[in-house]
C-alpha positions as CSV (number, residue, x, y, z in Angstrom):
1,M,91.7,-30.1,32.8
2,L,93.2,-33.6,33.2
3,A,95.4,-32.7,36.2
4,A,92.4,-31.2,38.0
5,K,90.3,-34.2,37.2
6,L,92.9,-36.6,38.6
7,M,92.8,-34.7,41.8
8,L,89.0,-34.6,42.0
9,D,88.9,-38.3,41.5
10,Q,91.1,-38.7,44.6
11,G,88.5,-36.7,46.6
12,I,90.7,-33.5,46.8
13,E,89.1,-30.1,46.7
14,V,90.3,-28.1,43.7
15,E,89.8,-24.5,42.7
16,G,91.1,-23.0,39.4
17,L,93.1,-19.9,38.7
18,N,93.2,-18.3,35.3
19,F,95.6,-15.3,34.8
20,F,94.6,-12.7,32.2
21,T,97.7,-11.1,30.7
22,G,96.2,-9.4,27.7
23,F,98.1,-11.7,25.3
24,C,95.6,-14.5,25.5
25,V,94.2,-15.9,22.2
26,E,91.2,-17.6,23.6
27,G,88.0,-15.6,24.0
28,H,89.2,-12.5,22.1
29,T,89.7,-12.8,18.3
30,H,87.2,-15.7,18.2
31,A,84.6,-13.5,19.6
32,I,85.3,-10.5,17.4
33,R,85.7,-11.9,13.9
34,D,82.6,-12.9,11.9
35,R,84.5,-15.7,10.1
36,D,84.8,-17.4,13.5
37,R,81.1,-17.2,14.2
38,A,80.6,-21.0,14.0
39,R,83.2,-21.5,16.8
40,P,82.0,-21.6,20.4
41,R,82.3,-18.0,21.9
42,R,83.5,-18.8,25.4
43,N,86.2,-18.4,27.9
44,N,87.7,-21.9,27.9
45,A,88.9,-21.6,31.5
46,L,85.3,-20.9,32.7
47,W,83.9,-23.6,30.5
48,V,86.4,-26.2,31.8
49,A,85.7,-25.2,35.4
50,E,82.0,-25.6,34.8
51,R,82.5,-29.0,33.3
52,L,84.6,-30.1,36.3
53,G,82.3,-28.5,38.8
54,I,85.0,-26.3,40.4
55,K,85.3,-22.7,41.3
56,L,87.4,-20.5,39.0
57,H,89.1,-17.3,39.9
58,I,90.1,-15.0,36.9
59,V,93.0,-12.8,38.0
60,D,94.0,-9.7,36.1
61,V,97.8,-9.5,35.9
62,V,98.2,-7.2,33.0
63,D,100.3,-4.6,34.8
64,A,102.4,-7.0,36.8
65,Y,103.0,-9.2,33.7
66,K,104.7,-6.3,31.9
67,Q,108.1,-7.0,33.5
68,V,107.9,-10.6,32.4
69,V,107.4,-9.5,28.8
70,L,109.9,-6.6,28.8
71,N,112.7,-8.1,30.9
72,P,112.5,-11.9,30.9
73,R,115.3,-13.2,33.1
74,H,115.6,-16.4,31.0
75,G,115.1,-14.7,27.6
76,Y,112.6,-15.3,24.9
77,G,111.6,-18.4,22.9
78,K,111.4,-18.4,19.2
79,H,109.6,-15.1,19.1
80,L,108.7,-12.8,22.0
81,N,107.5,-15.6,24.3
82,P,109.1,-15.5,27.8
83,C,107.8,-19.0,28.5
84,L,110.0,-19.9,31.4
85,D,109.6,-16.6,33.2
86,C,105.9,-16.7,32.4
87,K,105.5,-20.1,34.1
88,S,107.4,-19.1,37.1
89,F,105.4,-15.9,37.4
90,M,102.0,-17.7,37.2
91,V,103.0,-20.4,39.6
92,G,104.4,-17.7,41.9
93,R,101.0,-15.9,41.8
94,A,99.3,-19.2,42.5
95,Y,101.6,-19.8,45.5
96,E,100.6,-16.3,46.8
97,W,96.9,-17.4,46.4
98,L,97.6,-20.6,48.2
99,C,99.1,-18.8,51.2
100,E,96.3,-16.2,51.3
101,H,93.5,-18.7,51.1
102,E,94.9,-21.6,53.1
103,F,95.2,-24.2,50.4
104,D,97.9,-26.9,50.6
105,F,99.5,-27.3,47.2
106,I,99.4,-26.3,43.5
107,V,98.6,-28.6,40.6
108,T,99.5,-27.9,36.9
109,G,99.2,-29.9,33.7
110,E,102.9,-29.7,32.9
111,V,104.6,-32.7,31.3
112,V,108.3,-33.4,31.1
113,G,109.6,-32.6,27.6
114,Q,106.4,-31.2,26.3
115,R,107.6,-27.6,25.7
116,P,111.0,-26.7,24.5
117,K,111.7,-23.9,26.9
118,S,109.5,-24.2,30.1
119,Q,108.8,-27.9,30.4
120,R,112.2,-29.5,30.0
121,R,113.6,-31.7,32.8
122,A,116.2,-29.0,33.5
123,T,113.7,-26.2,33.7
124,L,110.9,-27.7,35.7
125,P,112.9,-27.3,39.0
126,V,113.6,-23.7,38.0
127,V,109.8,-23.0,38.0
128,A,109.4,-24.6,41.4
129,R,112.3,-22.7,42.8
130,E,111.8,-19.2,41.3
131,S,108.0,-19.2,42.0
132,G,108.6,-19.9,45.7
133,A,106.2,-22.9,45.5
134,G,109.0,-25.5,45.9
135,D,107.8,-29.0,46.5
136,R,104.2,-27.8,47.0
137,L,104.0,-27.8,43.2
138,L,102.6,-31.1,42.0
139,R,102.6,-32.2,38.3
140,P,100.2,-35.2,38.3
141,L,100.6,-36.1,34.6
142,C,104.3,-36.7,34.8
143,A,104.9,-37.2,38.6
144,H,106.6,-40.6,38.1
145,H,109.4,-38.9,36.2
146,L,110.0,-36.5,39.2
147,E,111.0,-36.7,42.8
148,P,108.0,-37.1,45.2
149,T,106.6,-33.7,46.3
150,L,105.3,-32.7,49.7
151,P,101.7,-33.7,48.9
152,E,102.9,-37.2,47.9
153,R,105.2,-37.7,50.8
154,E,102.6,-36.6,53.3
155,G,100.0,-38.9,51.7
156,W,97.6,-36.0,50.7
157,V,97.6,-37.6,47.2
158,D,98.2,-41.2,46.2
159,R,101.3,-41.2,44.1
160,D,100.4,-44.6,42.7
161,R,97.4,-43.0,41.0
162,L,99.6,-40.3,39.3
163,L,101.0,-40.7,35.8
164,A,104.3,-40.8,33.8
165,F,103.5,-38.9,30.6
166,H,106.5,-37.4,28.8
167,G,107.4,-35.9,25.5
168,R,105.7,-33.8,22.8
169,S,102.9,-36.1,21.8
170,R,99.4,-35.4,23.2
171,K,98.2,-38.9,22.4
172,P,98.4,-40.1,26.0
173,Q,96.4,-37.0,27.2
174,I,93.8,-37.5,24.5
175,A,93.4,-41.2,25.5
176,L,93.1,-40.2,29.1
177,A,90.5,-37.7,28.3
178,E,88.4,-40.4,26.6
179,E,88.9,-42.7,29.5
180,L,87.7,-40.0,31.9
181,G,84.7,-39.2,29.8
182,L,86.0,-35.8,28.7
183,D,84.8,-35.8,25.1
184,E,85.2,-32.1,24.3
185,Y,88.2,-29.9,25.1
186,A,90.1,-26.9,23.8
187,Q,93.0,-27.3,21.3
188,P,95.5,-29.4,23.3
189,A,98.7,-28.0,21.8
190,G,99.8,-24.3,21.5
191,G,97.6,-21.4,20.4
192,C,97.1,-19.9,23.8
193,C,99.4,-16.9,23.7
194,F,99.9,-14.3,21.0
195,L,103.6,-13.8,22.0
196,T,104.4,-17.2,20.4
197,N,102.9,-15.9,17.1
198,E,105.5,-14.8,14.5
199,H,103.3,-12.1,13.0
200,Y,102.1,-10.7,16.4
201,A,105.7,-10.5,17.7
202,A,106.7,-8.6,14.6
203,K,103.9,-6.1,15.2
204,L,104.9,-5.7,18.8
205,R,108.6,-5.1,17.8
206,D,107.4,-2.5,15.3
207,L,105.4,-0.7,18.0
208,W,108.4,-0.5,20.2
209,A,110.8,0.6,17.4
210,H,108.6,3.5,16.2
211,R,107.6,4.7,19.7
212,G,111.3,4.7,20.7
213,Q,110.6,2.7,23.9
214,R,109.9,-0.9,25.0
215,D,106.6,-0.4,26.7
216,Y,102.9,-1.0,26.1
217,E,99.4,-0.4,27.4
218,L,96.5,-2.9,27.3
219,D,94.9,-1.1,24.4
220,D,98.1,-1.4,22.4
221,I,98.4,-5.1,22.7
222,M,94.6,-5.7,22.1
223,L,94.8,-3.7,18.9
224,L,97.8,-5.7,17.7
225,K,95.4,-8.7,17.5
226,V,93.0,-7.1,15.1
227,G,93.1,-5.9,11.4
228,R,95.8,-5.3,8.8
229,H,98.6,-3.2,10.2
230,I,100.1,-1.0,7.5
231,R,102.9,1.6,8.0
232,P,103.1,3.8,4.9
233,R,105.5,6.2,6.6
234,P,107.6,5.9,9.7
235,G,105.5,8.4,11.6
236,F,102.2,6.6,11.5
237,K,100.5,3.3,11.2
238,L,97.0,2.3,10.0
239,V,95.0,-0.5,11.6
240,V,92.5,-1.5,8.9
241,G,89.5,-3.7,9.7
242,R,89.3,-6.9,7.6
243,E,85.6,-7.6,8.1
244,D,82.5,-6.3,9.9
245,G,83.4,-7.9,13.2
246,E,86.7,-6.2,13.3
247,N,85.1,-2.9,12.2
248,R,82.7,-3.1,15.1
249,F,85.6,-3.7,17.5
250,L,87.6,-0.8,16.1
251,Q,84.6,1.5,16.5
252,G,85.3,1.5,20.2
253,Y,88.6,3.3,19.7
254,R,87.3,6.2,17.6
255,R,87.5,8.6,20.5
256,Q,91.2,7.8,20.9
257,F,92.4,7.7,17.3
258,T,91.8,9.5,14.1
259,S,89.6,7.2,12.0
260,L,88.9,6.8,8.2
261,Q,86.1,5.1,6.4
262,V,84.3,5.4,3.0
263,S,81.7,8.1,3.7
264,D,78.7,5.8,2.9
265,G,79.8,3.5,5.7
266,R,80.8,0.5,3.6
267,G,84.2,-1.0,3.5
268,P,86.8,-1.1,6.2
269,L,87.2,1.2,9.2
270,A,90.8,2.3,9.8
271,L,92.5,3.8,12.8
272,V,95.6,6.1,12.5
273,D,98.2,5.5,15.2
274,G,100.9,8.2,15.2
275,V,101.3,11.9,14.3
276,V,100.1,12.8,10.8
277,T,100.2,15.7,8.4
278,D,97.5,16.5,5.9
279,D,99.7,14.8,3.3
280,D,99.8,11.7,5.5
281,L,96.1,11.7,5.9
282,T,95.6,11.8,2.1
283,L,97.9,8.8,1.7
284,A,96.1,7.0,4.5
285,A,92.7,7.7,2.8
286,R,94.0,6.3,-0.5
287,V,95.1,3.1,1.3
288,V,91.6,2.7,2.9
289,A,89.9,3.4,-0.4
290,R,92.0,0.5,-1.9
291,F,90.4,-2.0,0.5
292,G,86.8,-0.7,0.1
293,P,84.1,-1.7,-2.3
294,W,84.8,1.4,-4.4
295,R,88.4,0.5,-5.2
296,E,87.9,0.7,-8.9
297,A,86.3,4.1,-8.8
298,P,88.4,7.1,-10.0
299,R,87.7,9.0,-6.8
300,V,86.4,7.8,-3.5
301,P,85.0,10.0,-0.6
302,I,86.7,9.1,2.7
303,E,85.4,10.5,5.9
304,V,88.2,11.5,8.3
305,A,87.2,11.9,11.9
306,V,89.7,13.4,14.3
307,P,88.7,13.1,18.0
308,G,87.2,16.4,19.2
309,Q,86.9,17.9,15.7
310,P,84.1,17.9,13.1
311,A,84.5,15.1,10.5
312,R,85.5,16.0,7.0
313,V,85.6,14.2,3.7
314,L,88.6,13.7,1.4
315,E,88.0,12.8,-2.2
316,V,91.0,10.6,-3.1
317,E,92.1,8.2,-5.8
318,P,92.4,4.7,-4.5
319,L,95.9,3.2,-4.6
320,A,96.3,0.6,-7.3
321,A,96.5,-3.1,-6.3
322,D,100.3,-3.0,-6.6
323,G,100.5,0.5,-5.0
324,I,100.9,-0.9,-1.5
325,P,104.4,-2.3,-1.2
326,G,104.8,-5.5,0.8
327,E,107.2,-3.7,3.2
328,W,104.4,-1.4,4.4
329,Y,102.7,-4.4,6.0
330,V,103.8,-4.8,9.6
C-alpha cells in the first residue's frame, strides 16, 4: 500500500497484482466464522486498490504454486512456509505480467531485514535474480540501502523521494501511513499465509503422512483451515465444525464426504476423510455426540449420510469429556 502510494505521488501509473495461492488467510476464515462477524468481510487487496484508486488483477496460481510448496529450492522457514521461493515465484509472475502488458518495472513493499528468510540483505538479490526481474524490481521503502535500479538510473522515478527503512519494526511504516493520510490498513505484520501457522502446518503434514504422498488439491487446503481435525484411527479423520459459520461452510462438502450430525440438526456437522468401517463410523458418531448439545444424554441419535446412499441414524453413547485423547487432535 505504501510502496504503491509513493509511486502514485510521483505521477507514475500503477496497477496491482494479487496472487491467490489457496493458503491466504485474509478473506476466508474471517468470512466463514460467526465469531469474526464484527470484522470487515473483505478482500484486503481489493480494498487497498479501491482506496488508492488503482486497478487490481487477482491471479489464480493454485496449481502453479504447488511446486513452490512441495519442492522449495531454498527450503522452508519455521514451519511449511517456503518464503524465499514464494517471493521469487510471485515476482517472477509479476515480471511475466510486465512483459505481456508493456509495463516498465515492478514495485514491492519489501524492507531490508524485515523478514528472517525472504527479506534479508543476502536474499533480496536472490529474488531479483531468480524471478527474472533483475533491476526492474524496485523496493521504494528501502531503496537507499540498495544499489540504484533501472527505474532510478533512467530517471523514471526520483530516487531522492524514496526511503531507507530497515529492520523488523513497523513504526516507520505506521508513521508514513499517517503522514500520507492512510488511517486504516490491514494488519501490518504477519498473518497473511497459513503456511506460517504451526497448527496449520501440522495438519498439512498429517494429511501427507496418512495419504502416503506429498500432494494436495484446493479443497484439501481449504478444509484444513476450518474446524477441529480429529484422527481417532490412522485410516480416517474427522473435520468437526466449531460453530454455525463453519457448519454452513462444511455443508458444501456433503456430496464429497460422509457426514455426521445430531439428527435434530443441532450441534456440529462433521465430515469423514478416509476409508471407514461400520465400527469406525460408530466411533466417529460418538466423537460428534461429545461436541453436541446432547453430550450428557445416555444415547444420542446421529444421522450418517454417505454420498449416494440414503441417510441412516446411529444411536450412540457420547464419549466422555476425557474420552478424546489429546493425541487424536491433529
